[in-house]
N, C-alpha and C positions, 0 to 999 in steps of 0.2 A: 501494500500500500505506500502511496507516495504521500509524502507527509507535505501538507497547504500551510503554509505560514500565514500570519494575518497582513503582512506586507512584504514587498520584495521589489526592488529597484527595477525598473527597464531599462537596460542598458545594451545597447546594439554594437556589433563588432566595429562598425563605422566610427562610433564614438570613442571605442577603446583603442582604436586606430589613431583617432585625432589627438588623444591624450597622450598617445605613445609619442607622436612626432611631436607635442610641445616638449615632452621631457627630453628629447634627441636634439631639441635645439640650441638647450646650452642656457636657454632662458626660463627658469623655472619659479622665480619670484614674482612679484607682481609688476605687470606693465602693459605689453601689447595685448595678451589674452583679455587682462581685466578691462582694460579700455573698450576692446570690442563686445566683452559682455555687458558691460554698463550701458554701451551704443543700442543694443539689440534690446535691454529690457527697458530703455527709454522708450525706442519705438514700439516697443508690445504696449506702454503704459501711456501711450499717446503723447510722446515728447517730454514728459517730466523729467526732472533731474533725478538720477538713480546713483547711488555708493554702494559698492558690494564690499563684505565684511566677512570675517572667517565663521560666522554663527548669527543667527536670528538673536541669541542671547546677547551676543555682544553690540548687535544693531539696538537692542532695546536699552542698553546701558548708554551707550552713546548718543541715542535719541534724547534720552532723560536728562543727560548733561548738557545738549544743545539747548534744551528747555530751561536750563539753568536750575534746575530741580535739586534738592539736598535737604540739609537738615532744617527740619522747621516746617516742612511742606509736607502734602498730602496729596495722593494718586488715588484718584477712585477707580478699582478695577473688578471684574466678576470674581465671585468666590469660586466659580468653575472654570479651569483651565490648567496649562501645566506650570510647575514652580517657578519656571523661568519670568514668569510674567511679574509675579509680585518679589521674587528674590531681587530683581534689578533695582526695584524701588529701594528696597532695603540697602543693597549695595549702595546707592548713590547718598545714603542717610537719610532718606525720606522714608513717610509711614505709607504703607498700603491700605485703604479704607476699601473693604468688602463690600458688594452691594449683590445681592443673591439674583439669581438666573430667572429667566422665563423657563417654566418648567417644561414647555414643550420645545421651543428653539434652544434652549440651553445658552444664548445670548443673554448679556446683560439687560436686565429689566429697566428701561429708561425711567419710567415712574421714578421707581426707587433711587436710581441714579441720581436724579435732580434733586430728590429730597436729601441725598446724602451730601450734597454741596456745601460746604463751611468755609470761614473766612482763612483758612490755612489751605484749602484747595488750591491748586495750580495746574492740574492736568488731568485728563479722563484718559485711560489706557483700557478701551473697549479689545473684547475679543471676538474676531469671526469664528464661533466654534464649529470644528468639525468641516469648514468653506463655506457655511452659510453667514450671509453677510448681515450685520447689524443692519437697522433701519438708520443708514447713513444722514438722510436729510434730517431726519428728528435730533440725532445725534450733535450734530453740526448746529442744528437751531440753539440747542440748550448751551454746547460750548460759547458759541458765540455771544449767548445773552447774559453768560458769566463772565464773559471774558478769560477762558482757559484754553491752554494748549491741549491738543489731542496728538496721542500716540497709538495709530492702530496698530494691536499685535494680529496681524494677518498672517502669522506663521502656516496657518490650515490655508490659506486662502487664494494661492497664486491662480490666476484663473477665474476666480468666482467674479461674478458681475453681479450690481445693484442697479436695478432698474436700464439694464442696458449697457452700462458704464463697468467696464473693469474696476475691481477695488486697488486701488492706487494712484488712479488716473486724476484724482482730485483729492481734497483735503489738505491735511496739515503734515504729519510724518507718518510714514505705514511702512510696516516691517515685514518682510517677507522670509521665510524660512527653505533652505535647498537640503536639509537633513536627508539622509538615506530613504528615510520612509514617507517622505513627503511626495507630492503629486511631480514634482521635478526635483532633482538633484545635481549638486555640485560635489558630492561625496560629504563635505561638511561646506557650509556658506550660508549667508544670509545677504540681505538688501535694505535700503531704505529708500522709497519713493519720496520724494521732498517737496514740498508745497511752499516754502518761503524763499524769498530770496535772501542770500546770505547763510543759509542753513549749512550748504553743500561744501562751502568753504571751510566752517566749522567743522563738519564731520571729517574732512580731509585732515585736519589738524588731529584730531583726537583718535581718529583709526591708526595713525603711524606717530607716535611718541610728542606730538606737537612740534614737529619741525616745519619749518620754513625754510625756503633758500631765496639768496637773492639773484640778481643776474648774472653774477661770478659764480654762482655755485655756494658761496658761503653760506652756513648752516646756523639759523637760529632755534631757539624752542620756546613757544610763546603759550603752551598749555601743558598741563601734566597729561598727555595723551598715552593711550596703550598700544598694544600690538596687535591689530586687527584687519592686517591688510589680507586679503585672500590671495593666494600663490594663483601662478597662471593655468597650473596643471587643472586646478579645480574650474576655475574660469573656462577652459576650453570645453570640460563634460557639460558644464552649465550652458553655454553656447548651444552645443548639440541637442540638450534637454528641453531647451526652450523652444527650438524649432518644433519638436514634437509635442509639445505641450498640450495643443487644442485636441490631439487625436487622443493623449492621455485622459484628458480629463471628459471627452467623450464616452471613452469604453467605460470609465468608473459610472458615467450617468446610466448607461445601459445596464450594466452589473446589478447597481443600485434598484433600477426599475424592477428587476425581476427578485432581488431580494424582497423588495416591499408587496410583491404578488404573491411570493411562495410562503410569507412568515405569517399571514393571515389567517391563523387557525388558533384553537384554543389548547393548551391557555397561550394567548397571544402575547407576545413581546409588546412592550410599548415603544412603536417605532418613531424612528426620528422624521420631522416632515421633509417632503422634496419641496421645491422651490425652484424658480425659474432663475439661472444665475449660478445654482449651488455646485460647487467643485467637486465635492463630497472626498474630501482628504481621508476621513475614516466613516465606518459604518458601524455605528454603536447605539443598538436597541439598548432598551432598559428590561430586564428579566426580573419578572416578580418571585424573586426566588422565595419569599416567605408563603405565600400562596403556593408554590409548588413543592413546599417543605423540602426544600434542597438550596444548600451554601453554595455561592460562589466558587469557591474553591472547589467544592465536588464538581460543578459544573463545569469549571477549564479543566479538571483532571479526565474528566469524561471525554470531551471534546477531543484532548489530546491523546487520549487510547484510539480514538477512531482517526488519528492522525491529522487533526485540523488545532489550527494554533489560534488562541484568543487572546488579544489584549485588554488592558483595562486602563481606559482613558476618559477620565483621572478620578483619582481620590479628591474630594471637595477641599479647597485650599486651607480653610480655615480648620480642616480637622488634622492636619499635619503638625508635627511638634513645635517646629518654628513658630507656627501662629496661634497654636494653643497656649504656647508661652507667651504671647502677647495679649492674651485673656480672651480669646474667641472660644465659644462653646458650639458643639454641632448644630444644637437647635436655632443658633443665631441667622441660619440662612437654610431654610427646611428644603427648598427645592434644589439648592446645590448638595445640601447632604444626601438626599433621596438619591439624585444621580449618580453620585459618588458611590453607593451602596448597590446600586441596581446595575451600573453600565457593564456592557461587555463589548470589546471592537471585535468584528468577524471579519474574515480575510475580506480584503478588496484592494487589487492593485491591477493594471492593465492588461498583465498576462494572464489572469484568470480567464477560464472558458465558462460559459454558460452553465456546462455540467457540474463546475465545481461549486457554483452557487447552489444547484440542488444538492450536490452532495453535503454542504454545509446546512442548509435548511432541513435535511430529512434529519440529520444529527442533532440538530437543535431541537427539533419535535419529539424524536425518540428519549433524549434526554430527560426534556420537561415533562415527558408522559410516563418517567420511570423506567423504560426499557433498557 
């Protein structure tokens, strides 16, 4: 029986050969391929300024620094995301203020978000969870009304659309991820789509030691920057992946439609909503474990014995030790807590066949039925 992982990158031989050519070129740090990758991303995002970095986590940290966020500041963010989202707020010395998410979309509840804005709030960091866009019109109306910066955590959302426009073609600072489990990969890597004049130059400084050079090549340092420059070999893979991204995302949509059709059975998982423009980074239904008299641990183990990998995306942020120690309790954000308890991530990647979806759905039904 062939093991089916919950995700797998789609990298063809032409892409591998192009990376090998870059390695043979003798230039494997950042310059020509990075410039080419940034130009391709800019074109994909409607001509916006784009900068690539070593990861989306690094991009979030730099974005926070660009916004001048530090000790004494608060940043509003959802209680359901990967830990990198609030961790970078903590890392720059600010305080993450969690807001519960909508039980169905798993995106930040915009009513609760506005109610959480206070005198120390300096920015909002929403997450386009699983590739489903936040209501960007309403989000930015709230941000503008309160004079706040917005850092969109779009790590799941490369290729996602909101009302016919790709996420990252508008707005303030929009951060993407190219980790191997994302819709496209540069092995490791991330990018920031930049909406304000001057922010691109600031990012240039912060991603490479704060260095500036004059016309004669003399070096000066104007900021305590990090070392977040993406290597050319990674950028070359990213160029190849970006060219195939529309096809990757369309295949994901086809597979998800099959999941949604096949999983409508009793006991039915709580299925994520489909929506125009959804890029479907992950497919993560909620399983009524209590009603099925089954633990998630046993469910994952039973799927594994059937040769099917299952992920968990994610535990609710306020239940993690770092944030429990900051005074949060599980009952503070009931929707996020429930999602964290019941979520499972089923296999989804472009190389899957329709029969793979059928195999997963049959296994889910069997396990939930106690067979």
